[in-house]
N, C-alpha and C positions, 0 to 999 in steps of 0.2 A: 350340151356339148361334151363329148367324150374325149378326155386327154389320153393320148397314147405315148408311152415313153420307151417302148420296145416293140419288137416284131410280134404281130398278132396274125395268126393263120387266116387265110382267106375265108374259110368256112365260119370261123368265129366272127369275123367282120360282117359277113352276110347275115349272121344271126342277130348281131347288134342292130343292123339297119332294119331287118325285118321286125324287130321288136320296138322300133320307134326312135332310134338314135337320130337326133336332129342334125347334128354336125360333128365334125372331128377336128381336134387340134393335135397335131403330131409334133412332138419334140424331136426333131430329126438328128440332133447330135447329143441326146441324153444317153447316159450309160455307155453301152458298147456301140451305139449308133445304129442298132438294128431296126429302130423305128422307121428309118427311111424305107424299109421294105413294106411296112404298113402303109406308108404314104403312096408308094407305087401301086400297091394292090387296090387301095381305095379309088385311085384315079383310073385304074384299069376297069374297075367296076362301073365307072361312069357316075359315081356319087358326086353331086355337084357342090357340096358344102364342106370342103376340106381346106384347112389352113395349116401352115407349117410354122413352127417357132424354132428359131436358131439362136444359139448363144454365141455372141461375138466376144472374143477375148484377144489378148495379145498374141496368141499363137495361131489364130486363124483369120484375123481381120481382113487380110488381103484376099480372102476367098469369097467375100460377100457377093460380088457381082456374079461369080461363077455359081454360087449356091442359088441365087435368085433366078438365074437362067435355067438351072436344073429343075427346080421345083415348079417354075412357070411352064417349062416344057412338059412336065408330067401332068399338069392341069390343076394345080393348087390355086385357090382364089386369092390367097394372101400369104405373104411372108412377114412374120412378126420378128423383129430383131430385139433381142433382150441381152442383158449383161450386167456386170457390176452388182452382183448379188451372191449370197452364199451358194456353193455348189456341193453336190453330193459326190464323194469320191475324190478324184484328182482336183487340185487347186489350179485355177486358171487365172493367170495374171491379167490385170486391167490392160486395156489397149493403150497405146501411146497417144500423145497429142496428134502426131502425124496420121496415125490410123483413124483417130476420131474425125479429123478433118476430111479424110478420104471417104469414110463411111457416110458422113453427113452430106457431102457433095453428091454421092450416089443416090442417097435416099431422097434428097431434094429433087433431083432430076426425075426420079421415078414418080414421086408424088405430083410433080408438075405435069408429067405425061398423063397420069391418071385423071387429073383435074381437067385437062384439055380434051379428053376423049369425048366426042359428041354423043349426046343422048337423043334418040329419035323415038317417036311414037310409032310402033309397028305392030304387026300381028304377033300372037303368042309364039309362033314358030320362029319368025324372024327375030323376035326379041331374044329368044333363047340363043340363036346363032350369034346375035350381036354381043350378048353377055359373054359367050365363049371366046369371042374375038377381042374383048377388052383386055388391056394390059393388066397383069397381076398387080394387086395393091401391095406396096411395101410400107410397113408401119413400124413404130417403135413402141415396145411395151412400156407401161407406166413404171415398171420396176427399173427401167433404164432411164430414170428421170433426168440425169445430167445430159444425156444425149438428146432427149426430147426437148429439154429447155434450150439447149444449144441450137437446135433446129429452129426454135421459135424466135430467136434473136434477142438482143440485149434490152430492148425497150419493153418493160413489163406490161405496159398498156396494150401492146400489140401481140405479146407472146400468149398463145392459147394454152400453154401448159399450166393449167390452174385448177382450182377446186379439189374435190376429193381424189380425183385421178391425176393430179399433177406429179405424183410420185408413188412411193410405196403405199399400197392399199391394205396391207396386212392389218387386221383388227379394225379397219375402217369400212371396207366393203365385203370382206370375205374372211373366212377362217378355213383351216384344213381339218378334215376328218380322215384319219388313217384307217387302214383295213382292220387294225386291231381295236378300233373304237377310241383310241386316244385322240386328243385334240391339240392343235398348235396354231399359231398365227399364220404360218406359211409352210408349205411342204418342203421348202429348202432348209428348214431349221430342224435342229435335233430335239427341241423341246417337245415333251409329251405330257400333257395334263389330262386329268380325269374329271368328269363332271356328269352327274346323272341327267341333267337337263340342259339342252343347247342354249336356251335363253339365259339361263343362269351363268353359263360359261361366258357368253358374250358380254354380260354385265359385270362379272366379278373376276375374271381371269387376270392374275398378276401379269402374265406375259402379254396379253392384249393391251392392258392398261399401259405397260411400259412402252409398247410400240406407239401407242397413240400420243404419249407424252414426250417421246424423244424429240429433241430439237435438232437443228442442223449441226453437223460437226463444226468444231472450232475452225477448221481449215476453210470453211465456206465464207468466213468473214471477208468482206470486200469484194466478193465475186459478183459480177454483173447479173448472174442468173439466179442468185439465191432466193429471190422472191417467187420464182417460178420453178423451183426444184425441191424435191423431197427425196433424197437418195436413200437407198436401202440402209437402215440403221444397223443391221447385222453385218454389213460389209464395210461400214465406216471405219476408217483407220487402217484398212488393209494396205492401202497405197495412196499416194497423192492423187487427187481427182484429175484425170486426163483432160476433162473439159475445161477446168480452170487453167491448166497449162496451155491448152490449145488456144484459149482466149488471150494468152499473153499476160496472165495476172499473177505471175510468180511474186512480183515485188510491188504490186499496186495496193493501195489502201483505199478505204472509203467504200460506201455502198451506193452503187449507181441507182438502186431502186429507191 
């Protein structure tokens, strides 16, 4: 999957497709937002495996439904909602508890619609038409672990936000290789380490080890979702967790898990 964070000209996108790009993930509000043009071009080309990723924060949370309608209208197969992690450039504030509740309600509704869509055994041609008619999937990136945990509910036995992908996966399932050859746990971090051999970096990197060993922030004590949440350790402490506030846990104690 090729991740695009800016506008890429049509000819270059066609070359990528021609040389075997399997799918594209477009960060539609990264940087100057020009990546949206790449999303439009890919959909115009009729490329069937295009996903959009959108960073939800305090300044744009009310736009979620409109953004979903826009990218679905273009032909994207999935909208991935992310947030509450370090950002390059401007600092984006965490969403409020009211914004979290509104976003969660919208995502639940879309997920329920997707689950209820009938699947039929058909010919290849009609199957393609049926796939095109399916509602676009709306999901939450594991980086946005508080929202994913909130969607799963307070009962940890029923909450599916678990395992290695229950939250931040930096140093657990991936690392970042930059264009200059430097390495870091995640592309959203400024850390740049050097190592001659990838396996050696994976096993010995101080930055990766720190990410793997970082526990939950102190502010998570007593939260009903703490057993199903692993928030971004690099963003911890930037602001009170809006999911905890949305759950009405400002003054509660004890661990429901």
